[in-house]
C-alpha positions as a Markdown table, in Angstrom:
| # | Residue | x | y | z |
|---|---|---|---|---|
| 1 | Unk | 18.6 | -3.8 | -1.8 |
| 2 | Unk | 14.8 | -3.0 | -1.8 |
| 3 | Unk | 13.8 | -0.5 | 1.2 |
| 4 | Unk | 10.1 | -1.0 | 1.7 |
| 5 | Unk | 10.0 | 2.0 | 3.8 |
| 6 | Unk | 11.3 | 4.3 | 1.0 |
| 7 | Unk | 8.9 | 2.8 | -1.5 |
| 8 | Unk | 5.8 | 3.0 | 0.7 |
| 9 | Unk | 6.7 | 6.8 | 1.3 |
| 10 | Unk | 7.0 | 7.3 | -2.4 |
| 11 | Unk | 3.8 | 5.4 | -2.9 |
| 12 | Unk | 2.1 | 7.7 | -0.4 |
| 13 | Unk | 3.6 | 11.0 | -1.7 |
| 14 | Unk | 2.1 | 10.6 | -5.2 |
| 15 | Unk | -1.0 | 9.2 | -3.9 |
| 16 | Unk | -0.5 | 6.2 | -6.2 |
| 17 | Unk | -2.6 | 3.2 | -6.8 |
| 18 | Unk | -1.2 | 0.0 | -5.2 |
| 19 | Unk | -1.6 | -3.7 | -4.6 |
| 20 | Unk | -0.5 | -5.1 | -1.4 |
| 21 | Unk | -0.1 | -8.8 | -0.9 |
| 22 | Unk | -0.4 | -9.6 | 2.8 |
| 23 | Unk | 1.3 | -12.4 | 4.6 |
| 24 | Unk | -2.2 | -13.4 | 5.5 |
| 25 | Unk | -5.4 | -12.4 | 4.2 |
| 26 | Unk | -6.8 | -11.0 | 1.0 |
| 27 | Unk | -5.0 | -8.8 | -1.6 |
| 28 | Unk | -5.5 | -5.0 | -1.0 |
| 29 | Unk | -6.0 | -2.7 | -3.9 |
| 30 | Unk | -6.6 | 1.1 | -3.8 |
| 31 | Unk | -5.1 | 4.5 | -3.5 |
| 32 | Unk | -2.2 | 5.0 | -0.7 |
| 33 | Unk | -3.5 | 7.5 | 1.5 |
| 34 | Unk | -1.0 | 7.7 | 4.4 |
| 35 | Unk | 1.8 | 6.0 | 6.2 |
| 36 | Unk | 2.4 | 6.4 | 10.0 |
| 37 | Unk | 3.7 | 4.2 | 12.8 |
| 38 | Unk | 4.5 | 1.5 | 10.5 |
| 39 | Unk | 0.9 | 1.5 | 9.3 |
| 40 | Unk | -0.1 | 2.0 | 5.4 |
| 41 | Unk | -3.6 | 3.3 | 4.9 |
| 42 | Unk | -5.3 | 2.2 | 1.5 |
| 43 | Unk | -8.6 | 3.6 | 0.3 |
| 44 | Unk | -10.3 | 0.8 | -1.6 |
| 45 | Unk | -13.3 | 1.0 | -3.6 |
| 46 | Unk | -15.4 | -0.1 | -0.6 |
| 47 | Unk | -13.7 | 0.8 | 2.6 |
| 48 | Unk | -10.5 | 2.2 | 4.2 |
| 49 | Unk | -7.8 | -0.6 | 5.0 |
| 50 | Unk | -4.8 | -0.5 | 7.1 |
| 51 | Unk | -1.9 | -2.9 | 7.1 |
| 52 | Unk | 1.3 | -3.0 | 9.2 |
| 53 | Unk | 4.4 | -3.1 | 7.1 |
| 54 | Unk | 5.5 | -6.4 | 8.8 |
| 55 | Unk | 2.4 | -8.1 | 7.7 |
| 56 | Unk | 3.3 | -7.0 | 3.9 |
| 57 | Unk | 4.6 | -10.0 | 1.6 |
| 58 | Unk | 4.6 | -7.9 | -1.4 |
| 59 | Unk | 3.8 | -4.4 | -2.8 |
| 60 | Unk | 3.3 | -3.0 | -6.0 |
| 61 | Unk | 2.6 | 0.9 | -7.4 |
| 62 | Unk | 0.4 | 0.1 | -10.4 |
| 63 | Unk | -0.7 | 2.6 | -13.0 |
| 64 | Unk | -4.2 | 3.2 | -14.2 |
| 65 | Unk | -5.3 | 3.4 | -17.9 |
| 66 | Unk | -6.6 | 7.1 | -18.9 |
């Protein structure tokens, strides 16, 4: 079974690129920075966003082309 907490920790540890689809709102794309108190912090091209785990509908780790 998919464990979102382990997956988010893996993303943050590697400072990986991520796409987050929230239950409500706009898709967030950027680099995963931190994960504390059930809040994922993501650095986007424009700003730093925070989203609660329970507000995440889906999450993907994406690789960048060199």
